[in-house]
Backbone bond lengths (Angstrom), bond angles and torsions (degrees), N, CA, C in turn:
res aa  C-N    CA-C-N  psi(-1)  N-CA   C-N-CA  omega(-1)  CA-C   N-CA-C  phi
1 M - - - 1.461 - - 1.525 109.10 -
2 P 1.345 118.41 128.33 1.460 119.95 -178.73 1.520 111.77 -64.97
3 K 1.308 115.57 151.24 1.459 121.43 179.89 1.531 110.46 -67.39
4 V 1.320 115.45 134.86 1.460 120.88 177.92 1.519 108.94 -83.32
5 S 1.323 116.51 125.15 1.454 120.71 -178.49 1.521 110.43 -72.44
6 T 1.323 114.66 146.06 1.455 121.18 179.55 1.517 109.90 -115.95
7 I 1.320 114.88 171.41 1.458 119.31 178.18 1.540 110.67 -64.26
8 R 1.334 117.51 -29.08 1.462 121.07 175.54 1.539 110.39 -63.50
9 D 1.337 116.40 -41.63 1.468 120.30 178.77 1.520 111.28 -61.39
10 V 1.335 115.61 -42.41 1.463 119.56 179.26 1.521 111.13 -63.57
11 A 1.334 115.97 -42.32 1.464 120.55 -179.94 1.522 111.24 -62.51
12 E 1.328 116.41 -43.77 1.471 119.47 -179.83 1.514 111.16 -66.73
13 Y 1.315 117.98 -40.63 1.468 122.28 -179.56 1.529 110.49 -63.81
14 A 1.365 115.88 -40.68 1.469 119.91 -177.26 1.517 112.86 -88.96
15 K 1.354 116.03 -3.71 1.465 121.94 178.74 1.540 111.43 59.95
16 V 1.346 113.97 47.35 1.476 121.41 173.03 1.518 107.29 -135.06
17 S 1.324 116.08 175.05 1.469 119.56 179.50 1.532 111.14 -81.20
18 K 1.346 115.44 160.63 1.466 120.15 175.66 1.532 110.83 -60.26
19 A 1.327 115.80 -39.78 1.469 119.66 -179.31 1.516 111.01 -61.94
20 T 1.332 116.96 -37.89 1.467 120.26 178.80 1.519 110.93 -63.73
21 V 1.346 116.11 -45.52 1.467 119.70 178.88 1.529 109.91 -61.95
22 S 1.331 117.17 -46.30 1.460 121.82 -177.60 1.522 111.35 -59.75
23 R 1.329 116.84 -47.50 1.462 120.92 -177.78 1.530 110.65 -69.07
24 Y 1.306 117.33 -34.67 1.462 121.29 177.59 1.536 110.64 -64.89
25 L 1.341 116.11 -44.40 1.462 120.02 -179.67 1.526 111.73 -68.26
26 N 1.325 117.61 -31.15 1.460 121.59 179.76 1.517 112.65 -82.17
27 G 1.331 116.44 -5.21 1.453 120.39 179.04 1.498 114.63 77.18
28 S 1.337 117.19 16.80 1.465 120.14 -177.95 1.527 112.57 -102.29
29 L 1.329 117.27 8.54 1.465 120.24 -177.49 1.531 108.80 -142.84
30 S 1.331 115.70 129.16 1.467 121.14 175.62 1.527 108.24 -99.03
31 L 1.332 116.63 126.09 1.464 121.96 -174.94 1.523 111.21 -114.55
32 P 1.345 116.85 157.06 1.464 119.48 172.15 1.525 109.08 -58.66
33 P 1.320 118.00 148.09 1.464 120.92 -176.41 1.516 114.49 -53.06
34 D 1.345 117.54 -40.68 1.466 118.76 -177.18 1.521 112.08 -67.65
35 T 1.350 116.82 -35.48 1.467 120.58 178.12 1.530 110.37 -68.75
36 A 1.324 115.92 -44.46 1.464 120.41 178.48 1.525 110.42 -60.78
37 E 1.342 117.07 -39.09 1.474 120.63 179.67 1.519 110.98 -65.18
38 R 1.351 117.09 -38.24 1.461 119.99 179.13 1.521 111.15 -64.14
39 I 1.343 116.58 -41.50 1.461 120.14 179.25 1.528 110.03 -66.37
40 D 1.333 117.47 -43.49 1.468 120.88 178.77 1.524 110.51 -60.96
41 A 1.360 116.28 -41.51 1.453 120.07 -179.72 1.522 111.19 -66.10
42 A 1.335 116.78 -37.35 1.460 121.10 178.61 1.523 110.78 -65.40
43 I 1.330 116.21 -40.29 1.470 120.76 179.33 1.518 110.51 -61.21
44 V 1.336 116.64 -44.12 1.465 120.77 179.93 1.527 110.46 -67.33
45 A 1.346 116.21 -46.56 1.460 120.09 -176.96 1.520 112.78 -63.21
46 L 1.305 116.74 -36.31 1.468 121.46 -177.45 1.531 112.92 -93.69
47 N 1.345 116.11 -3.47 1.469 120.85 -178.08 1.538 110.45 55.01
48 Y 1.327 114.48 45.23 1.466 120.42 -176.58 1.522 110.44 -74.44
49 R 1.330 116.59 133.60 1.463 123.09 175.57 1.508 108.40 -119.28
50 Q 1.321 115.21 116.76 1.465 119.49 -177.83 1.523 110.90 -70.34
51 N 1.311 117.19 139.49 1.462 123.30 174.48 1.525 107.93 -72.66
52 S 1.339 116.29 106.82 1.462 120.14 -173.90 1.525 112.02 -64.03
53 L 1.352 117.26 -36.46 1.460 118.90 178.94 1.520 110.60 -65.65
54 A 1.349 116.19 -43.64 1.458 119.21 179.31 1.528 111.00 -61.91
55 R 1.358 115.76 -39.09 1.452 119.15 178.68 1.530 110.71 -62.80
56 R 1.328 116.46 -45.22 1.461 118.98 -178.37 1.524 111.08 -65.07
57 L 1.322 115.83 -41.43 1.469 118.89 179.83 1.524 111.03 -64.06
58 S 1.336 117.17 -35.67 1.460 120.40 179.40 1.512 111.53 -65.56
59 L 1.337 116.11 -24.27 1.458 121.56 177.53 1.525 111.92 -91.58
60 G 1.323 117.26 1.51 1.460 121.43 176.74 1.504 114.34 85.43
61 S 1.334 119.06 17.80 1.456 122.44 -179.69 1.520 109.76 -146.96
62 S 1.328 115.53 138.56 1.466 119.59 175.25 1.528 111.52 -93.53
63 E 1.354 115.93 -10.56 1.463 122.20 -175.49 1.527 110.82 53.89
64 T 1.329 114.90 32.36 1.467 122.22 179.48 1.521 108.88 -136.47
65 I 1.325 116.10 136.40 1.457 120.54 171.83 1.526 108.28 -113.53
66 G 1.308 115.94 157.24 1.452 121.02 179.70 1.517 111.16 -108.36
67 L 1.312 115.04 151.27 1.462 122.12 171.50 1.519 107.06 -125.19
68 A 1.326 116.65 107.69 1.464 122.04 -179.84 1.513 108.81 -100.06
69 M 1.334 116.66 119.62 1.458 121.08 -178.38 1.522 109.88 -145.38
70 P 1.336 117.22 158.43 1.468 119.76 -175.25 1.521 114.38 -59.18
71 D 1.334 118.32 -42.22 1.462 121.46 -179.89 1.518 108.62 -165.84
72 V 1.320 116.34 173.97 1.468 120.69 174.76 1.529 110.47 -120.26
73 A 1.328 117.02 5.34 1.467 119.94 175.19 1.527 110.58 -71.33
74 N 1.331 116.23 -31.62 1.447 121.63 176.62 1.537 108.60 -70.16
75 P 1.340 118.70 121.74 1.466 120.51 -177.26 1.524 113.79 -57.28
76 F 1.325 117.72 -31.71 1.462 120.66 179.23 1.526 110.32 -64.88
77 F 1.339 117.14 -45.45 1.459 120.51 177.99 1.521 111.30 -66.53
78 A 1.329 116.82 -38.09 1.460 120.48 179.80 1.521 110.84 -61.56
79 E 1.328 116.54 -38.77 1.462 120.17 179.82 1.522 110.51 -68.96
80 I 1.321 117.21 -38.53 1.474 120.19 175.08 1.526 109.67 -59.44
81 A 1.335 116.69 -47.70 1.464 121.35 -177.47 1.523 111.41 -60.52
82 D 1.326 116.62 -42.65 1.459 120.31 -179.39 1.527 111.04 -61.35
83 E 1.314 117.26 -42.49 1.466 120.61 -178.45 1.518 111.92 -72.80
84 V 1.337 117.61 -36.25 1.464 121.14 177.18 1.527 110.23 -62.16
85 E 1.340 116.47 -44.10 1.468 119.67 179.32 1.528 110.88 -62.33
86 L 1.328 116.31 -43.04 1.462 120.74 -179.51 1.532 111.10 -63.50
87 A 1.330 116.32 -47.12 1.469 119.92 -179.15 1.527 111.76 -65.61
88 A 1.339 116.44 -40.57 1.471 119.88 179.31 1.526 110.90 -62.99
89 S 1.333 117.19 -44.28 1.472 120.40 -177.92 1.514 111.22 -64.94
90 E 1.326 117.64 -31.99 1.466 120.62 177.69 1.520 111.91 -63.95
91 H 1.329 116.61 -23.42 1.466 121.59 178.96 1.525 112.11 -102.84
92 G 1.328 117.10 10.56 1.455 120.17 176.93 1.515 114.96 82.59
93 Y 1.326 117.42 17.89 1.458 121.32 -179.96 1.525 110.65 -108.27
94 G 1.315 116.28 143.32 1.446 121.44 169.09 1.513 109.77 -85.67
95 L 1.330 115.86 166.95 1.465 120.81 -179.99 1.512 110.65 -124.90
96 S 1.325 115.48 131.99 1.458 121.76 172.46 1.532 107.19 -107.97
97 L 1.337 116.19 116.47 1.467 121.10 -179.53 1.519 109.20 -87.61
98 C 1.325 115.72 121.60 1.462 122.19 -173.31 1.541 109.35 -116.98
99 I 1.311 117.64 109.52 1.467 121.84 -177.79 1.534 109.06 -89.99
100 T 1.328 116.24 119.17 1.467 120.93 -173.98 1.522 113.52 -96.70
101 R 1.327 118.42 -21.74 1.462 123.73 -173.77 1.535 111.67 51.65
102 N 1.337 114.98 27.60 1.468 122.26 179.67 1.526 112.12 59.81
103 Q 1.323 117.58 30.07 1.457 122.25 -179.91 1.534 109.47 -106.56
104 L 1.330 116.37 128.72 1.458 120.91 -175.73 1.527 112.00 -60.25
105 D 1.339 117.99 -37.63 1.454 119.23 -178.24 1.528 111.43 -64.92
106 R 1.325 116.56 -34.83 1.462 119.32 177.84 1.535 110.67 -73.93
107 E 1.324 116.88 -38.67 1.467 119.86 174.52 1.519 110.52 -60.43
108 S 1.333 116.21 -41.13 1.463 120.82 178.69 1.522 111.87 -63.22
109 L 1.328 116.05 -39.67 1.464 120.75 178.83 1.522 110.49 -58.95
110 Y 1.327 116.88 -48.48 1.464 120.00 -174.59 1.529 112.06 -74.09
111 V 1.320 117.85 -34.63 1.459 119.77 173.82 1.528 109.44 -62.70
112 G 1.347 116.42 -37.20 1.461 120.87 178.25 1.518 113.37 -63.37
113 W 1.325 117.73 -24.63 1.467 120.27 177.96 1.523 111.49 -64.14
114 L 1.313 117.64 -21.93 1.460 120.21 175.05 1.522 111.02 -65.66
115 D 1.328 116.01 -36.67 1.462 120.57 -177.12 1.524 112.01 -74.96
116 T 1.330 117.95 -24.60 1.461 121.63 -179.57 1.530 111.87 -98.09
117 Q 1.324 116.58 7.49 1.471 123.68 178.18 1.526 113.42 65.24
118 H 1.324 116.71 17.09 1.465 117.63 170.34 1.528 109.98 -65.40
119 L 1.336 116.12 -31.49 1.452 122.29 179.79 1.519 109.20 -129.10
120 D 1.335 115.73 144.37 1.466 120.18 173.63 1.521 110.88 -81.85
121 G 1.315 116.58 -31.79 1.454 121.33 -179.31 1.517 110.16 -159.44
122 L 1.329 115.72 167.94 1.464 120.63 -174.87 1.520 110.32 -138.41
123 I 1.329 115.79 131.48 1.465 122.44 169.82 1.526 106.52 -100.17
124 L 1.313 115.98 124.20 1.469 121.45 -171.26 1.521 111.13 -113.90
125 V 1.341 115.18 126.94 1.459 121.89 174.57 1.528 107.62 -121.70
126 S 1.323 116.49 125.45 1.459 120.96 176.92 1.521 108.11 -132.29
127 N 1.318 117.76 146.93 1.477 118.43 174.52 1.522 110.44 -134.58
128 R 1.324 114.11 47.99 1.465 120.94 172.59 1.521 108.19 -135.45
129 P 1.330 118.63 148.18 1.461 120.14 176.58 1.526 110.42 -62.02
130 D 1.337 116.51 137.53 1.462 121.04 -179.53 1.526 110.03 -96.91
131 D 1.321 115.74 131.42 1.467 120.50 177.62 1.529 111.90 -91.28
132 G 1.310 116.19 11.95 1.462 121.68 -177.56 1.517 112.75 106.65
133 S 1.343 116.71 -15.77 1.474 120.46 -177.44 1.524 112.00 -68.07
134 L 1.326 116.63 -43.08 1.458 119.30 -179.75 1.523 110.57 -70.29
135 R 1.313 116.90 -38.12 1.464 120.14 176.43 1.520 110.51 -59.99
136 A 1.325 116.73 -43.63 1.465 120.57 179.58 1.527 110.70 -66.27
137 L 1.327 116.60 -35.57 1.459 121.03 179.53 1.526 110.48 -64.36
138 I 1.322 116.34 -41.35 1.464 120.72 178.03 1.527 109.87 -65.53
139 G 1.318 116.24 -42.29 1.448 122.18 174.35 1.511 113.52 53.29
140 K 1.338 115.56 -130.62 1.467 121.83 -177.26 1.520 112.63 -97.53
141 R 1.309 117.64 9.40 1.469 119.68 -179.61 1.524 109.84 -61.14
142 R 1.326 114.63 138.81 1.457 120.23 -176.37 1.525 112.70 -102.31
143 N 1.333 116.82 -9.36 1.460 119.24 -173.64 1.531 112.26 -106.28
144 I 1.333 115.76 41.50 1.463 122.58 176.24 1.521 108.65 -128.21
145 V 1.318 116.59 138.47 1.464 122.82 171.99 1.524 107.98 -125.24
146 I 1.325 116.29 131.62 1.466 122.62 178.30 1.525 108.71 -97.72
147 I 1.334 117.00 134.26 1.460 119.45 176.33 1.532 110.47 -130.03
148 D 1.304 114.72 153.88 1.466 126.03 174.36 1.519 113.66 75.15
149 E 1.325 118.01 -62.74 1.471 122.22 -176.20 1.519 109.13 -116.02
150 D 1.314 117.99 127.42 1.455 121.47 -175.82 1.530 111.77 -73.21
151 V 1.327 115.41 150.47 1.466 122.58 165.73 1.521 104.91 -113.13
152 P 1.337 117.69 95.92 1.465 120.37 -173.11 1.530 112.41 -54.91
153 G 1.324 114.60 134.66 1.463 120.83 177.67 1.513 114.66 89.99
154 A 1.327 118.54 -13.16 1.467 121.35 178.48 1.518 108.46 -75.20
155 E 1.321 117.28 122.79 1.464 121.63 -175.33 1.521 110.41 -95.44
156 V 1.321 114.86 67.96 1.458 122.87 177.83 1.528 107.89 -135.07
157 P 1.337 117.90 163.75 1.474 119.19 176.33 1.524 111.18 -59.20
158 K 1.329 115.74 146.68 1.472 121.22 -178.08 1.525 109.79 -138.79
159 V 1.338 114.82 142.17 1.467 121.21 174.09 1.522 106.73 -120.95
160 L 1.324 116.15 112.87 1.461 121.98 -176.58 1.527 108.29 -128.01
161 V 1.307 116.77 168.68 1.469 119.37 174.70 1.523 109.26 -107.80
162 D 1.317 115.94 167.51 1.459 121.31 -178.52 1.529 108.52 -82.35
163 N 1.330 114.99 79.93 1.464 121.22 -176.04 1.523 112.81 -66.10
164 V 1.323 116.85 -36.75 1.461 119.77 -179.55 1.523 110.03 -63.36
165 Q 1.322 115.75 -47.43 1.464 119.49 177.89 1.522 111.33 -61.99
166 G 1.332 116.30 -37.60 1.465 119.55 177.63 1.513 112.77 -61.80
167 G 1.334 116.46 -46.56 1.460 120.13 177.86 1.512 111.99 -63.25
168 Y 1.328 115.62 -37.21 1.469 120.61 179.28 1.528 111.21 -65.26
169 L 1.341 116.35 -48.48 1.466 120.40 -177.03 1.530 111.76 -66.76
170 A 1.337 117.00 -37.91 1.464 119.71 178.77 1.516 110.99 -63.14
171 T 1.323 116.49 -45.33 1.467 120.59 -179.53 1.522 111.32 -69.80
172 Q 1.329 116.40 -39.06 1.462 120.47 178.28 1.535 110.85 -61.25
173 H 1.334 116.61 -37.35 1.461 120.38 178.92 1.531 110.49 -61.64
174 L 1.318 116.96 -40.49 1.463 120.66 178.45 1.528 111.00 -69.83
175 L 1.331 116.04 -37.66 1.466 119.81 177.48 1.525 110.87 -64.19
176 Q 1.320 116.77 -40.99 1.459 120.57 -179.31 1.533 111.90 -66.83
177 A 1.347 115.96 -24.35 1.468 119.71 175.79 1.525 111.64 -78.02
178 G 1.335 116.95 -6.87 1.455 120.83 176.55 1.519 114.89 107.83
179 H 1.323 118.41 2.00 1.465 121.18 -178.39 1.532 110.46 -78.86
180 R 1.299 115.81 143.07 1.459 121.21 176.72 1.533 111.37 -124.84
181 R 1.277 117.00 -23.32 1.478 120.56 177.63 1.536 107.17 -108.71
182 I 1.330 114.61 94.87 1.459 121.76 -170.09 1.531 109.29 -116.86
183 G 1.316 116.58 122.65 1.454 121.39 177.20 1.520 111.57 -86.12
184 H 1.322 114.81 164.29 1.468 120.04 177.65 1.523 108.16 -140.35
185 V 1.340 116.64 125.33 1.459 122.97 179.23 1.518 108.62 -121.22
186 S 1.342 116.16 131.07 1.462 118.77 -172.34 1.522 111.47 -145.53
187 G 1.334 115.83 -171.64 1.455 122.34 -176.89 1.519 112.84 -88.07
188 P 1.347 117.43 -153.09 1.474 120.71 -177.99 1.520 111.68 -61.12
189 R 1.318 116.25 134.98 1.459 121.72 -172.95 1.538 112.85 -55.35
190 G 1.334 117.60 -36.81 1.457 120.13 -175.58 1.513 115.28 -83.89
191 L 1.328 118.11 1.21 1.454 121.43 -175.66 1.530 110.31 -80.52
192 F 1.316 114.94 141.11 1.465 122.69 -176.42 1.529 112.27 -56.02
193 T 1.329 117.62 -50.69 1.463 120.45 -178.92 1.518 111.43 -64.02
194 V 1.307 116.75 -35.18 1.474 121.39 179.16 1.525 109.94 -63.28
195 Q 1.314 115.98 -46.48 1.463 120.37 -178.81 1.526 111.18 -64.02
196 E 1.330 115.78 -42.83 1.464 118.74 -176.92 1.531 111.98 -70.56
197 R 1.321 117.91 -41.36 1.474 119.67 179.91 1.527 111.10 -66.15
198 C 1.333 115.43 -35.39 1.471 119.33 176.13 1.518 110.75 -68.05
199 E 1.330 116.93 -35.94 1.464 120.19 176.80 1.529 110.61 -61.04
200 G 1.330 116.56 -41.82 1.457 119.61 177.75 1.515 112.19 -64.84
201 Y 1.329 116.21 -39.64 1.475 122.28 176.77 1.532 110.68 -59.37
202 R 1.322 115.99 -47.38 1.456 120.84 -178.83 1.531 111.04 -66.62
203 R 1.329 115.91 -36.95 1.470 119.88 -179.48 1.529 110.93 -63.68
204 A 1.339 116.51 -42.83 1.467 119.71 179.52 1.529 111.37 -65.09
205 L 1.326 116.15 -40.94 1.465 119.74 177.88 1.527 110.89 -61.77
206 A 1.335 115.22 -45.94 1.460 119.56 -178.62 1.522 111.03 -62.18
207 Q 1.322 116.25 -40.46 1.464 119.68 179.89 1.531 111.22 -64.30
208 A 1.338 116.36 -29.39 1.467 120.72 178.72 1.524 112.52 -87.10
209 G 1.341 116.56 1.46 1.454 120.30 179.26 1.516 113.99 77.24
210 I 1.350 116.64 23.86 1.460 121.53 -179.12 1.529 109.24 -107.02
211 A 1.299 117.33 125.91 1.461 121.45 -178.96 1.531 110.56 -69.28
212 F 1.310 115.90 142.57 1.467 121.15 177.27 1.517 109.53 -68.80
213 D 1.325 116.75 129.69 1.465 122.59 -179.08 1.532 107.89 -117.82
214 E 1.327 116.04 106.07 1.470 120.88 -175.22 1.530 112.01 -62.41
215 S 1.327 117.58 -24.38 1.466 119.81 -178.88 1.534 111.97 -68.06
216 L 1.320 117.14 -15.40 1.464 121.43 -179.44 1.525 112.75 -93.34
217 V 1.326 117.21 3.37 1.474 121.66 -175.64 1.523 110.05 -114.68
218 R 1.319 116.40 136.53 1.463 122.62 177.87 1.528 109.35 -131.18
219 F 1.346 115.63 125.60 1.462 121.60 174.07 1.515 108.95 -109.00
220 G 1.317 116.92 143.10 1.459 119.72 179.33 1.505 112.62 -166.74
221 S 1.324 118.69 -91.24 1.467 122.50 178.71 1.517 109.19 -149.22
222 Y 1.315 116.07 159.20 1.463 120.80 178.59 1.524 109.72 -83.52
223 E 1.307 118.00 55.35 1.458 122.31 -177.81 1.515 110.09 -127.31
224 R 1.322 115.76 148.91 1.461 120.03 -177.27 1.533 111.36 -61.86
225 E 1.339 117.58 -34.24 1.464 120.57 -179.89 1.526 110.86 -61.68
226 F 1.342 115.66 -39.49 1.459 117.97 179.11 1.530 110.28 -69.81
227 G 1.327 117.23 -33.10 1.462 119.46 176.13 1.506 111.49 -57.43
228 A 1.352 116.30 -43.15 1.466 120.47 179.17 1.521 111.36 -67.19
229 T 1.338 116.43 -42.21 1.470 120.96 -179.81 1.525 111.47 -63.26
230 A 1.338 115.68 -46.70 1.463 120.41 -179.04 1.521 111.23 -63.60
231 L 1.323 116.62 -39.05 1.458 119.82 179.21 1.528 110.50 -61.72
232 A 1.328 117.06 -43.75 1.463 120.51 179.95 1.524 110.64 -59.74
233 E 1.325 116.52 -39.59 1.460 120.24 179.39 1.525 111.58 -66.51
234 L 1.339 116.34 -40.63 1.460 119.85 -179.27 1.532 111.20 -69.07
235 L 1.318 116.99 -36.95 1.467 120.23 178.73 1.521 112.46 -68.44
236 A 1.346 115.25 -23.86 1.471 119.28 -179.05 1.528 112.67 -81.93
237 L 1.341 117.87 -5.99 1.454 120.35 179.02 1.530 110.52 -66.21
238 P 1.335 117.46 151.47 1.473 120.22 177.07 1.531 112.16 -56.06
239 S 1.346 115.07 -35.36 1.465 119.94 176.18 1.530 107.72 -129.14
240 P 1.324 117.81 88.26 1.467 120.65 -175.25 1.535 111.69 -70.89
241 P 1.325 116.67 160.64 1.466 119.59 178.10 1.525 111.32 -70.41
242 T 1.319 114.97 158.45 1.466 120.40 173.92 1.523 110.87 -99.67
243 A 1.331 116.39 -9.19 1.462 121.34 -179.84 1.521 108.69 -152.16
244 I 1.334 116.43 155.29 1.468 121.18 -179.41 1.525 109.61 -138.13
245 F 1.331 115.50 133.41 1.458 122.07 168.66 1.520 107.63 -95.75
246 A 1.335 116.69 111.98 1.460 122.80 178.26 1.530 108.66 -94.52
247 A 1.319 116.83 128.18 1.459 120.75 -174.43 1.522 113.48 -77.13
248 S 1.328 118.63 2.36 1.464 121.93 170.46 1.516 108.92 -155.46
249 D 1.329 115.99 153.44 1.457 119.92 179.01 1.529 111.39 -65.45
250 Y 1.341 117.22 -31.34 1.467 119.34 177.22 1.527 110.91 -60.67
251 L 1.321 116.63 -40.89 1.464 119.71 176.39 1.524 110.70 -62.33
252 A 1.335 115.92 -40.37 1.458 119.97 179.91 1.528 111.66 -63.18
253 V 1.344 116.86 -36.69 1.466 120.56 177.46 1.520 110.55 -60.25
254 G 1.341 116.39 -46.06 1.461 119.99 178.78 1.516 112.15 -61.40
255 M 1.321 116.17 -37.80 1.465 120.12 178.24 1.522 111.52 -66.01
256 L 1.339 116.63 -44.01 1.460 119.99 -179.93 1.529 110.81 -60.38
257 E 1.331 116.35 -41.85 1.465 120.02 178.98 1.532 110.94 -62.16
258 A 1.350 115.49 -45.38 1.467 119.38 -179.10 1.523 111.42 -66.84
259 L 1.320 117.61 -37.73 1.462 120.69 178.17 1.524 110.87 -66.57
260 R 1.331 116.18 -39.81 1.469 120.22 178.86 1.527 110.14 -62.43
261 D 1.339 115.88 -41.44 1.475 119.75 179.27 1.524 111.36 -61.56
262 R 1.334 116.48 -30.52 1.464 120.90 -179.02 1.531 112.27 -93.58
263 E 1.321 115.82 3.63 1.472 122.29 -178.85 1.528 111.31 57.97
264 I 1.337 114.42 38.87 1.465 121.26 174.57 1.530 106.70 -101.50
265 S 1.307 116.07 123.84 1.464 121.29 -172.69 1.528 112.23 -85.03
266 V 1.345 115.39 137.71 1.465 122.77 172.25 1.530 107.07 -112.37
267 P 1.332 119.04 123.90 1.474 126.82 8.91 1.531 115.22 -100.47
268 R 1.337 118.48 7.54 1.459 119.93 -174.82 1.526 112.02 -57.56
269 D 1.350 116.76 -46.20 1.467 121.06 -176.18 1.529 113.44 -103.44
270 M 1.330 117.02 -21.18 1.467 121.46 -179.10 1.525 108.39 -150.79
271 S 1.323 116.00 131.21 1.469 121.23 175.29 1.522 109.53 -101.88
272 I 1.331 115.43 145.13 1.464 121.19 -178.11 1.522 110.07 -137.42
273 V 1.339 115.63 137.18 1.472 122.32 169.57 1.521 107.00 -124.65
274 G 1.322 116.53 131.78 1.466 121.46 179.28 1.518 112.56 -101.42
275 F 1.329 114.46 -165.16 1.469 120.38 179.79 1.523 107.42 -150.36
276 D 1.313 117.28 129.99 1.476 127.49 176.07 1.521 110.40 127.89
277 D 1.331 117.44 -45.71 1.462 123.64 -170.09 1.517 110.29 58.42
278 M 1.337 115.65 57.40 1.460 120.08 172.60 1.528 109.11 -66.36
279 E 1.328 116.01 161.32 1.455 120.37 -173.74 1.531 112.58 -58.28
280 F 1.336 116.69 -31.25 1.473 119.12 -177.47 1.529 113.11 -77.01
281 A 1.343 117.67 -11.31 1.466 120.27 -173.65 1.523 112.01 -60.76
282 S 1.329 116.50 -33.76 1.464 119.52 -179.51 1.526 112.29 -82.26
283 L 1.335 117.57 -7.93 1.459 121.70 -177.13 1.528 112.81 -100.04
284 L 1.324 116.53 -7.79 1.463 120.28 -178.76 1.532 110.25 -72.17
285 M 1.319 115.20 166.61 1.462 121.61 177.44 1.522 109.12 -119.19
286 P 1.335 117.53 103.59 1.456 125.59 -0.80 1.525 111.41 -81.81
287 P 1.345 117.59 164.43 1.473 119.63 172.15 1.536 108.86 -59.64
288 I 1.327 116.80 133.42 1.463 118.06 -172.57 1.526 112.62 -93.89
289 S 1.323 114.05 141.99 1.452 120.67 168.24 1.522 107.54 -71.69
290 T 1.319 116.74 141.02 1.462 118.90 -173.42 1.515 110.64 -159.63
291 M 1.321 116.12 162.06 1.458 121.93 175.61 1.531 108.27 -88.41
292 R 1.307 116.08 123.43 1.468 119.55 -179.67 1.517 110.64 -88.37
293 Q 1.337 115.09 120.68 1.460 120.91 165.98 1.526 105.38 -116.07
294 S 1.312 117.17 133.68 1.457 119.98 -172.99 1.525 110.98 -85.26
295 A 1.330 116.23 110.72 1.464 120.45 175.43 1.520 110.50 -62.04
296 R 1.326 115.84 -37.20 1.474 119.54 -178.61 1.528 111.34 -67.76
297 D 1.318 117.16 -39.46 1.464 119.21 177.29 1.525 111.12 -65.58
298 L 1.333 116.27 -38.23 1.464 119.82 176.19 1.526 110.58 -59.47
299 G 1.346 116.41 -48.26 1.454 120.67 -177.63 1.513 112.92 -64.37
300 R 1.329 116.63 -48.21 1.465 119.78 -176.99 1.529 111.91 -67.70
301 T 1.317 117.01 -41.06 1.467 119.52 178.03 1.526 110.52 -63.85
302 G 1.341 116.38 -37.13 1.461 120.20 176.86 1.521 111.73 -60.71
303 V 1.328 117.56 -43.36 1.467 121.57 177.57 1.527 110.20 -62.88
304 D 1.327 116.96 -46.39 1.471 120.53 -179.14 1.528 111.02 -58.99
305 M 1.320 116.67 -43.57 1.464 120.29 -178.51 1.525 111.06 -69.19
306 L 1.341 117.21 -36.76 1.457 120.03 179.02 1.521 111.40 -66.88
307 L 1.328 116.83 -44.65 1.460 119.61 -179.14 1.526 111.03 -67.25
308 A 1.320 117.18 -34.76 1.464 119.78 174.72 1.520 110.75 -63.52
309 R 1.305 115.28 -37.37 1.475 120.98 178.86 1.532 110.33 -67.06
310 L 1.338 116.44 -39.47 1.453 120.41 -178.24 1.528 112.59 -71.50
311 S 1.323 116.09 -30.05 1.461 119.58 -173.92 1.514 113.81 -91.34
312 G 1.303 118.00 -7.91 1.454 119.51 -178.54 1.501 112.30 -166.97
313 D 1.319 114.80 -149.95 1.462 120.23 -175.85 1.526 109.92 -111.09
314 A 1.343 116.04 50.13 1.460 120.38 179.77 1.519 109.65 -63.16
315 P 1.339 118.18 136.35 1.471 120.75 -178.09 1.529 111.43 -71.21
316 A 1.322 115.08 163.17 1.468 121.77 179.43 1.522 109.03 -83.49
317 T 1.330 115.91 72.26 1.454 121.03 -177.13 1.523 111.71 -86.51
318 V 1.330 115.45 163.65 1.464 122.07 175.44 1.518 108.26 -115.84
319 R 1.337 116.19 121.56 1.461 121.26 177.04 1.520 108.72 -101.43
320 R 1.328 115.76 131.91 1.465 121.38 176.25 1.524 108.57 -109.40
321 L 1.321 116.91 119.86 1.462 121.02 179.11 1.525 109.92 -92.84
322 P 1.334 117.76 145.57 1.470 120.56 -176.79 1.519 112.37 -74.36
323 V 1.312 115.98 159.56 1.466 123.57 172.60 1.520 107.32 -122.68
324 R 1.341 116.20 160.07 1.463 118.04 175.73 1.516 109.86 -148.20
325 L 1.311 114.57 151.82 1.457 121.65 -178.15 1.522 110.23 -79.21
326 I 1.327 115.85 128.88 1.462 122.28 173.10 1.523 107.54 -107.66
327 E 1.320 116.50 111.10 1.467 120.72 -176.97 1.523 110.10 -88.86
328 R 1.332 115.58 127.30 1.462 120.32 176.95 1.531 108.96 -127.62
329 A 1.321 117.41 -120.39 1.474 118.18 -169.98 1.516 114.10 -128.26
330 S 1.340 117.95 24.12 1.467 119.05 -176.43 1.520 113.30 -107.66
331 V 1.327 117.29 10.36 1.466 120.59 -179.99 1.531 109.61 -128.25
332 A 1.331 115.24 132.52 1.459 122.02 176.07 1.531 107.93 -148.61
333 P 1.316 119.19 164.75 1.469 120.22 176.42 1.521 110.66 -59.44
334 P 1.331 117.54 151.43 1.475 120.15 -179.42 1.526 111.04 -64.00
335 R 1.311 114.23 142.64 1.456 120.75 -179.98 1.528 109.57 -79.38
336 A 1.299 116.06 137.43 1.467 119.97 178.50 1.516 110.26 -62.46
337 R 1.349 116.56 133.95 1.465 120.86 -178.10 1.511 110.92 -119.77
């Protein structure tokens, strides 16, 4: 294997110092024409290839942003990642995808990359309740943007959706179909999106003159397995619900599977509204009505806010993106019992 030329080799060949070659290549030094020609000739003769990462770091920028998220197996997260990469590349930035698995030590690792200039900025997605550790980790750093799930108390830009309105519209849709006993299944009780979507659910019930019934609500995780478990518990009630607002489409998938196993028809015997409008929502049997939040808008807005933060003194604002109801085939009037 041929020897790889170094900046020292170029300096010796051109009879200048390493610092002169480095500053010349970085564009921070203007040289007499004959000196510049000697360096250019040395580069060609030695087939020197500059380390682009080292060059960028020497200029104080990696030209790379990070996206830290729990996983990419979840289609919602995958769509965010795809849009973040696209938006970053349009602005000349590379993307480093950082999988945290919702573990604080991994989140700490990737936040630390900001301090070592591996990353210029970080877009952070978390879907676990924070006990204050993640907020403290973010601290006073200015080059972080939080999207999708809030980290309460973190004073950085945030891109969130209107979860309260989403919960309200989903429940209102079931009420308008004639349902009065409406269940609600959601993620971890302490999670920001869980609290807000439940607030919207309760608001719609109150507006319809229906008292909140805690026995109809189940908190657990945003996983299909919990959707099936929660459904079984609700069906075992002396007076089970005729409709359910699921706070994520994954939960709705678990419910559909469990209902199919019990030969309970949707929407004839049970109506369901989900949340997210993942790509598979229209492919289910039946296709589910759901609240659409745009993963792509979350990702792109996060990039825009991060780059604005990097280029100036943009304030730590909170952007709320709208949601809308997508009506499909999983809601019908309650069946007479």
